[in-house]
C-alpha positions in Angstrom: 167.0 125.1 61.6 163.9 123.1 61.4 161.7 125.8 62.4 162.8 127.8 59.3 162.0 125.2 56.9 158.8 124.5 58.4 157.9 128.1 58.0 159.0 128.1 54.3 157.2 125.1 53.4 153.9 126.3 55.1 154.1 129.7 53.3 156.1 129.0 50.1 152.7 128.4 47.6 150.8 131.5 49.1 154.3 133.5 48.5 154.4 132.6 44.9 150.9 134.2 44.3 151.7 137.4 46.3 153.7 140.4 45.0 155.5 143.0 47.7 153.9 146.5 47.5 156.3 148.3 50.2 158.8 147.5 52.8 159.1 149.7 56.2 161.9 149.0 58.3 161.6 151.1 61.5 163.6 151.2 64.7 161.0 149.3 66.7 159.1 147.3 64.1 159.4 146.4 60.1 156.3 146.1 58.4 155.7 144.5 54.7 152.7 145.2 52.5 151.2 143.3 49.7 149.9 144.5 46.4 146.6 143.2 47.7 146.8 145.2 51.0 147.6 142.7 53.2 150.2 143.7 56.0 152.3 142.0 58.3 154.9 143.0 61.2 158.1 142.0 62.9 159.8 143.3 65.8 163.3 144.9 64.1 165.1 143.7 67.5 167.3 146.9 68.5 169.7 145.3 70.7 173.5 145.9 70.9 174.1 143.4 68.5 171.7 144.4 65.7 170.5 148.1 66.3 171.2 150.8 63.9 173.0 148.4 61.6 172.9 148.9 57.9 170.8 146.6 55.7 173.2 144.6 53.9 170.6 142.7 52.0 171.1 144.8 48.5 167.8 143.1 47.0 164.8 145.5 46.0 161.7 143.5 46.9 159.3 146.1 46.2 157.1 144.9 43.2 158.6 141.5 43.1 157.3 138.0 43.9 157.0 137.3 47.8 158.8 134.1 47.3 162.0 136.0 46.8 162.0 137.3 50.1 160.3 134.3 51.7 163.7 132.6 51.0 165.4 134.4 53.6 163.5 132.7 56.5 166.3 130.0 56.0 168.8 132.8 56.4 170.7 132.5 59.8 173.3 135.3 58.9 171.6 138.4 57.5 169.2 139.6 60.5 167.5 142.2 58.6 166.6 139.7 55.6 165.0 137.4 58.2 163.1 140.2 60.1 161.7 141.4 56.5 160.7 137.6 55.8 159.0 137.2 59.1 157.2 140.3 58.4 156.2 139.1 55.0 154.9 135.9 56.4 152.7 137.6 58.8 151.4 139.6 55.8 150.6 136.4 54.2 148.8 135.2 56.9 146.9 138.4 57.6 143.7 137.2 56.3 143.5 134.0 58.4 145.0 136.0 61.5 142.1 138.5 61.5 139.7 135.6 62.0 141.0 134.6 65.4 139.6 135.6 68.5 141.1 138.2 70.8 143.1 137.1 73.7 141.6 136.1 77.1 141.5 138.8 79.9 142.7 136.3 82.4 145.5 134.2 80.6 146.1 132.2 83.7 142.7 130.7 83.5 143.2 129.7 80.0 146.7 128.0 81.0 144.8 126.4 84.0 147.4 127.5 86.4 147.1 126.6 90.0 147.2 128.7 93.0 150.6 130.1 93.5 151.9 128.9 90.4 155.4 129.7 89.1 155.6 131.1 85.7 158.9 131.4 83.6 159.1 134.5 81.1 161.6 134.7 78.3 161.1 138.2 77.0 159.6 140.7 79.6 156.2 141.3 78.9 155.5 144.2 81.7 151.5 144.1 81.5 151.3 140.1 81.9 154.2 140.2 84.4 152.3 142.4 86.5 148.8 140.7 86.2 150.4 137.3 87.1 152.1 139.0 90.4 148.8 140.6 91.2 147.2 137.0 91.0 149.7 135.7 93.3 151.9 133.8 91.1 155.8 133.9 91.4 157.1 135.2 88.1 160.5 135.3 86.8 161.7 136.9 83.5 164.8 136.8 81.3 165.3 139.5 78.8 168.9 139.9 77.7 167.8 142.8 75.5 166.5 144.9 78.4 169.2 143.4 80.8 166.6 141.4 82.8 167.8 138.2 84.6 170.8 136.2 84.0 170.6 132.9 82.1 172.7 131.0 84.6 170.2 131.7 87.3 167.0 131.8 85.4 167.1 128.4 83.4 168.0 126.2 86.5 164.6 127.6 88.1 162.5 127.6 85.2 163.2 124.1 83.5 162.9 122.7 87.1 160.1 124.6 88.6 158.1 126.6 86.3 154.4 125.6 85.7 154.2 127.7 82.6 156.5 129.3 80.1 155.7 132.6 78.3 158.2 132.8 75.2 158.7 135.9 73.1 158.1 135.5 69.5 161.4 137.4 68.9 163.2 133.9 69.7 161.8 133.0 66.0 163.5 136.2 64.7 166.9 135.3 66.4 166.8 131.4 65.8 166.7 130.7 69.5 163.3 129.1 69.9 164.1 125.5 69.3 167.3 125.8 71.6 165.1 127.3 74.3 162.3 124.5 74.0 164.9 121.8 74.2 165.9 123.1 77.7 162.2 122.1 78.8 162.0 119.1 76.9 162.0 117.0 80.0 158.7 118.5 81.2 155.2 119.1 80.1 154.1 122.4 80.9 151.8 125.2 78.9 153.8 127.0 76.6 152.7 130.4 75.1 154.5 132.2 72.2 153.6 135.8 72.6 154.3 139.0 70.8 153.4 141.2 67.6 155.9 139.0 65.5 154.2 135.6 66.3 153.4 133.8 63.3 149.8 132.9 64.1 149.6 129.7 62.0 149.2 126.0 64.1 151.3 124.1 61.0 154.6 126.1 61.9 154.7 124.6 65.2 153.2 121.0 64.7 156.5 119.6 65.8 157.1 121.8 69.0 155.9 121.4 72.4 153.9 124.9 72.0 150.0 125.0 73.1 149.1 128.6 72.7 149.8 131.6 70.2 149.2 135.0 71.3 150.0 137.6 68.5 148.8 141.0 66.8 147.3 141.5 63.3 147.3 144.7 61.6 144.0 146.4 61.3 144.8 150.3 60.6 147.6 149.9 58.2 148.0 153.3 57.2 148.3 154.5 60.7 150.3 151.3 61.6 152.9 152.2 58.7 153.3 155.7 60.2 154.0 154.1 63.7 156.5 152.0 62.2 158.3 154.8 60.0 158.4 156.9 63.4 160.2 154.3 65.2 157.5 153.5 67.5 157.4 150.7 70.0 154.8 147.9 71.0 152.4 150.2 72.7 151.8 152.3 69.8 151.7 149.1 67.1 148.9 147.6 69.4 146.8 150.9 69.1 146.7 150.1 65.3 146.6 146.2 65.7 144.2 143.4 67.2 145.5 141.2 69.6 144.5 137.6 68.9 144.9 134.4 70.5 144.6 130.8 69.8 145.0 127.3 71.1 147.1 124.6 68.6 146.7 121.6 70.6 
């Protein structure tokens, strides 16, 4: 997929200069630390297809060049290799991501949504969903992992009527982002990629119709790694991370 190639090209040079320190694979999130102290995250994705699977990637990446793992961003078959590669990318990008501002308190104002707007959400973000509903928006979500919504009902409505799209960053992990965005190709609406797995670099998305990125950057590495080891979810991860936001076009 073109997105995978773009991610590789953006981070290949930096990966050649970096060395992996530790790999932490938890039930909720995976973390990669580099020998210079940088740390990155990616959702492990505990869905029926991938949860509790053995890591079939037999490579030992600890102490090796980050480039060896980055190559697996192009791997569409080994799920955990992709998860580790995206966590690595977020570690390589941590210094830049830390410089980004925190997300807006009122996302709908940033998106310039009209009164009574309709918002499509792929990946159910409960706090955002509830805030939008409180604002008076019509919000519908599709999250197959949590059994929320049905594609055959969601997409006809979303592609024809939605005024904005909130898209989970796990669509990068499972290689569905480009397919999803193709469904919205006939319309121009604000699109936000959201979640701790978000790769916070505009160059990655320069060929895609994405306007905003809302992600997380590790701050308290020791406590974050403990949360990962203990199988914690997004709420616990956010206690050790900074939520950041950027407009890319």
